[in-house]
N, CA and C atoms as an extended XYZ file, in Angstrom:
228
Properties=species:S:1:pos:R:3:atomname:S:1:resname:S:1:resid:I:1 pbc="F F F"
N        33.453       15.484       22.936 N   MET     1
C        32.595       15.534       21.827 CA  MET     1
C        31.486       16.589       22.258 C   MET     1
N        31.531       17.667       21.255 N   ASN     2
C        30.539       18.641       21.599 CA  ASN     2
C        28.937       18.090       21.222 C   ASN     2
N        28.015       19.049       21.611 N   SER     3
C        26.586       18.651       21.474 CA  SER     3
C        26.149       18.574       20.063 C   SER     3
N        26.794       19.325       19.131 N   THR     4
C        26.493       19.434       17.713 CA  THR     4
C        26.793       18.040       17.068 C   THR     4
N        28.086       17.672       17.470 N   LYS     5
C        28.519       16.276       16.665 CA  LYS     5
C        27.693       15.066       17.244 C   LYS     5
N        27.172       15.243       18.524 N   LYS     6
C        26.482       14.133       19.132 CA  LYS     6
C        25.043       14.166       18.515 C   LYS     6
N        24.476       15.430       18.307 N   ALA     7
C        23.265       15.286       17.558 CA  ALA     7
C        23.279       14.947       16.128 C   ALA     7
N        24.407       15.265       15.430 N   LEU     8
C        24.472       14.767       14.060 CA  LEU     8
C        24.621       13.269       14.032 C   LEU     8
N        25.333       12.822       15.052 N   LEU     9
C        25.627       11.344       15.082 CA  LEU     9
C        24.315       10.633       15.255 C   LEU     9
N        23.714       11.124       16.265 N   CYS    10
C        22.406       10.661       16.629 CA  CYS    10
C        21.403       10.488       15.536 C   CYS    10
N        21.269       11.717       14.748 N   ALA    11
C        20.344       11.779       13.553 CA  ALA    11
C        20.767       10.876       12.424 C   ALA    11
N        22.059       10.652       12.303 N   ALA    12
C        22.666        9.713       11.206 CA  ALA    12
C        22.337        8.159       11.627 C   ALA    12
N        22.321        7.923       12.898 N   ALA    13
C        22.038        6.582       13.486 CA  ALA    13
C        20.638        6.278       13.270 C   ALA    13
N        19.720        7.331       13.512 N   VAL    14
C        18.385        7.030       13.445 CA  VAL    14
C        17.902        7.122       11.978 C   VAL    14
N        18.566        7.788       11.143 N   PHE    15
C        18.235        7.640        9.799 CA  PHE    15
C        18.589        6.366        9.050 C   PHE    15
N        19.822        5.864        9.385 N   THR    16
C        20.338        4.591        8.983 CA  THR    16
C        19.432        3.426        9.483 C   THR    16
N        18.917        3.509       10.796 N   ALA    17
C        18.116        2.426       11.294 CA  ALA    17
C        16.736        2.437       10.612 C   ALA    17
N        16.202        3.545       10.351 N   CYS    18
C        15.063        3.720        9.584 CA  CYS    18
C        15.071        3.045        8.235 C   CYS    18
N        16.030        3.475        7.497 N   PHE    19
C        16.311        2.908        6.209 CA  PHE    19
C        16.378        1.474        6.215 C   PHE    19
N        17.218        0.933        7.096 N   ILE    20
C        17.367       -0.708        7.241 CA  ILE    20
C        16.036       -1.243        7.518 C   ILE    20
N        15.197       -0.752        8.380 N   VAL    21
C        13.940       -1.293        8.899 CA  VAL    21
C        12.942       -1.167        7.610 C   VAL    21
N        12.933       -0.112        6.916 N   LEU    22
C        11.891        0.070        5.687 CA  LEU    22
C        12.425       -0.829        4.631 C   LEU    22
N        13.678       -1.118        4.623 N   SER    23
C        14.122       -2.008        3.350 CA  SER    23
C        13.819       -3.389        3.726 C   SER    23
N        13.478       -3.748        5.077 N   LEU    24
C        13.225       -5.248        5.395 CA  LEU    24
C        11.734       -5.605        5.274 C   LEU    24
N        10.952       -4.436        5.242 N   PHE    25
C         9.385       -4.777        5.184 CA  PHE    25
C         9.213       -5.528        3.787 C   PHE    25
N         8.052       -6.390        3.965 N   PRO    26
C         7.737       -7.138        2.648 CA  PRO    26
C         7.043       -5.968        1.680 C   PRO    26
N         7.330       -6.309        0.484 N   LYS    27
C         6.717       -5.518       -0.518 CA  LYS    27
C         5.455       -6.137       -1.312 C   LYS    27
N         4.528       -5.373       -1.538 N   ASP    28
C         3.217       -5.844       -2.112 CA  ASP    28
C         3.310       -5.615       -3.515 C   ASP    28
N         3.690       -6.416       -4.463 N   ASP    29
C         3.748       -6.198       -5.955 CA  ASP    29
C         2.599       -6.841       -6.560 C   ASP    29
N         1.659       -7.478       -5.980 N   SER    30
C         0.565       -8.038       -6.529 CA  SER    30
C        -0.503       -7.020       -7.031 C   SER    30
N        -0.678       -6.789       -8.354 N   GLY    31
C        -1.782       -6.025       -8.696 CA  GLY    31
C        -1.299       -4.497       -8.867 C   GLY    31
N        -0.127       -4.152       -8.572 N   THR    32
C         0.158       -2.640       -8.631 CA  THR    32
C         0.323       -2.189      -10.133 C   THR    32
N         0.468       -3.228      -11.012 N   ASP    33
C         0.473       -2.775      -12.436 CA  ASP    33
C        -0.826       -2.997      -13.179 C   ASP    33
N        -1.807       -3.655      -12.514 N   ARG    34
C        -2.986       -3.884      -13.219 CA  ARG    34
C        -4.082       -2.939      -13.037 C   ARG    34
N        -4.171       -2.178      -11.938 N   ALA    35
C        -5.242       -1.187      -11.951 CA  ALA    35
C        -4.649        0.116      -11.304 C   ALA    35
N        -5.270        1.221      -11.679 N   LEU    36
C        -4.733        2.608      -11.141 CA  LEU    36
C        -5.162        2.709       -9.783 C   LEU    36
N        -6.321        2.231       -9.336 N   LEU    37
C        -6.770        2.510       -8.009 CA  LEU    37
C        -7.340        1.018       -7.438 C   LEU    37
N        -6.812        0.765       -6.167 N   ARG    38
C        -6.930       -0.569       -5.547 CA  ARG    38
C        -7.910       -0.051       -4.294 C   ARG    38
N        -9.115       -0.716       -4.180 N   ILE    39
C        -9.836       -0.601       -3.031 CA  ILE    39
C        -9.860       -1.817       -2.194 C   ILE    39
N        -9.498       -1.599       -0.880 N   GLY    40
C        -9.298       -2.575       -0.028 CA  GLY    40
C       -10.465       -2.991        0.902 C   GLY    40
N       -10.814       -4.154        1.134 N   ALA    41
C       -12.077       -4.488        2.128 CA  ALA    41
C       -11.680       -5.827        2.811 C   ALA    41
N       -12.313       -6.031        3.664 N   GLY    42
C       -12.177       -7.450        4.480 CA  GLY    42
C       -12.696       -8.639        3.481 C   GLY    42
N       -12.245       -9.742        3.871 N   ASP    43
C       -12.778      -10.929        3.046 CA  ASP    43
C       -14.251      -11.321        3.602 C   ASP    43
N       -14.991      -10.462        4.296 N   ASP    44
C       -16.250      -10.958        4.744 CA  ASP    44
C       -17.197      -10.103        3.899 C   ASP    44
N       -18.284       -9.713        4.406 N   ILE    45
C       -19.403       -8.987        3.688 CA  ILE    45
C       -19.000       -7.788        2.975 C   ILE    45
N       -17.876       -7.071        3.631 N   SER    46
C       -17.483       -5.715        3.131 CA  SER    46
C       -16.929       -6.066        1.814 C   SER    46
N       -16.216       -7.094        1.656 N   GLY    47
C       -15.298       -7.542        0.326 CA  GLY    47
C       -16.542       -7.802       -0.783 C   GLY    47
N       -17.562       -8.513       -0.172 N   TYR    48
C       -18.684       -8.861       -1.323 CA  TYR    48
C       -19.218       -7.526       -1.773 C   TYR    48
N       -19.583       -6.544       -0.779 N   LEU    49
C       -20.277       -5.328       -1.166 CA  LEU    49
C       -19.408       -4.616       -2.177 C   LEU    49
N       -17.998       -4.648       -1.988 N   ILE    50
C       -17.040       -3.757       -2.785 CA  ILE    50
C       -17.074       -4.398       -4.163 C   ILE    50
N       -17.111       -5.869       -4.331 N   ASP    51
C       -17.149       -6.418       -5.448 CA  ASP    51
C       -18.501       -6.119       -6.408 C   ASP    51
N       -19.515       -6.159       -5.517 N   GLU    52
C       -20.740       -5.885       -6.209 CA  GLU    52
C       -20.916       -4.527       -6.715 C   GLU    52
N       -20.453       -3.549       -5.957 N   THR    53
C       -20.579       -2.304       -6.160 CA  THR    53
C       -19.642       -1.924       -7.461 C   THR    53
N       -18.531       -2.575       -7.630 N   LEU    54
C       -17.632       -2.361       -8.752 CA  LEU    54
C       -18.207       -2.895       -9.962 C   LEU    54
N       -18.820       -4.081       -9.725 N   SER    55
C       -19.370       -4.747      -10.936 CA  SER    55
C       -20.704       -4.002      -11.340 C   SER    55
N       -21.402       -3.267      -10.604 N   ARG    56
C       -22.485       -2.466      -11.154 CA  ARG    56
C       -22.083       -1.284      -11.730 C   ARG    56
N       -21.046       -0.733      -11.311 N   CYS    57
C       -20.443        0.584      -11.731 CA  CYS    57
C       -20.129        0.462      -13.224 C   CYS    57
N       -20.076       -0.518      -13.841 N   GLY    58
C       -19.591       -0.723      -15.274 CA  GLY    58
C       -18.161       -0.917      -15.299 C   GLY    58
N       -17.703       -1.021      -16.648 N   GLY    59
C       -16.233       -1.001      -16.938 CA  GLY    59
C       -15.594        0.134      -16.846 C   GLY    59
N       -15.169        0.690      -15.858 N   SER    60
C       -14.398        1.928      -15.685 CA  SER    60
C       -13.004        1.637      -16.130 C   SER    60
N       -12.725        2.292      -17.156 N   THR    61
C       -11.291        2.178      -17.927 CA  THR    61
C       -10.792        3.455      -18.190 C   THR    61
N        -9.468        3.501      -18.125 N   ILE    62
C        -8.645        4.756      -18.582 CA  ILE    62
C        -7.540        4.257      -19.549 C   ILE    62
N        -7.563        4.810      -20.641 N   ARG    63
C        -6.522        4.330      -21.776 CA  ARG    63
C        -6.530        2.825      -22.103 C   ARG    63
N        -7.923        2.393      -21.894 N   GLY    64
C        -8.028        0.944      -22.254 CA  GLY    64
C        -7.794       -0.044      -21.163 C   GLY    64
N        -7.328        0.552      -20.068 N   GLU    65
C        -6.984       -0.316      -18.887 CA  GLU    65
C        -7.944       -0.275      -17.726 C   GLU    65
N        -7.987       -1.241      -16.849 N   LYS    66
C        -8.878       -1.269      -15.878 CA  LYS    66
C        -8.530       -0.290      -14.892 C   LYS    66
N        -9.467        0.822      -14.377 N   ALA    67
C        -9.094        1.831      -13.555 CA  ALA    67
C        -9.343        1.493      -12.165 C   ALA    67
N       -10.267        0.451      -11.819 N   VAL    68
C       -10.460        0.232      -10.319 CA  VAL    68
C       -10.509       -1.306      -10.196 C   VAL    68
N        -9.884       -1.757       -9.043 N   GLU    69
C       -10.115       -3.250       -8.725 CA  GLU    69
C       -10.307       -3.303       -7.304 C   GLU    69
N       -10.801       -4.426       -6.863 N   ALA    70
C       -11.105       -4.633       -5.432 CA  ALA    70
C        -9.920       -5.616       -4.963 C   ALA    70
N        -9.656       -5.308       -3.657 N   PHE    71
C        -8.632       -6.083       -2.977 CA  PHE    71
C        -9.082       -6.590       -1.624 C   PHE    71
N        -9.304       -7.942       -1.626 N   GLU    72
C        -9.804       -8.438       -0.257 CA  GLU    72
C        -8.615       -8.978        0.622 C   GLU    72
N        -8.654       -8.783        2.006 N   PHE    73
C        -7.665       -9.271        2.799 CA  PHE    73
C        -8.389       -9.928        4.004 C   PHE    73
N        -7.504      -10.825        4.743 N   ASN    74
C        -8.148      -11.641        5.894 CA  ASN    74
C        -7.787      -10.555        6.821 C   ASN    74
N        -9.007      -10.291        7.625 N   ASP    75
C        -8.939       -9.284        8.674 CA  ASP    75
C        -9.017       -9.861       10.020 C   ASP    75
N        -9.027      -11.297       10.073 N   CYS    76
C        -9.054      -11.952       11.324 CA  CYS    76
C        -8.074      -13.140       11.264 C   CYS    76
């Protein structure tokens, strides 16, 4: 087997492995259709500050839909 065939076979194997690994990752479908921009922050004081900031900015809407929402995650 010459080096070109080996390189193509190796590239195909890596591409296939990457595709399989990416398809096994969990999907985050929560909130993807509710807002155009999701701002993530930890569930501690940073999450509270994001919520307060967004509440004081007013109702940012685009075409009658909510434009921005906060997303809090557990960081510890």
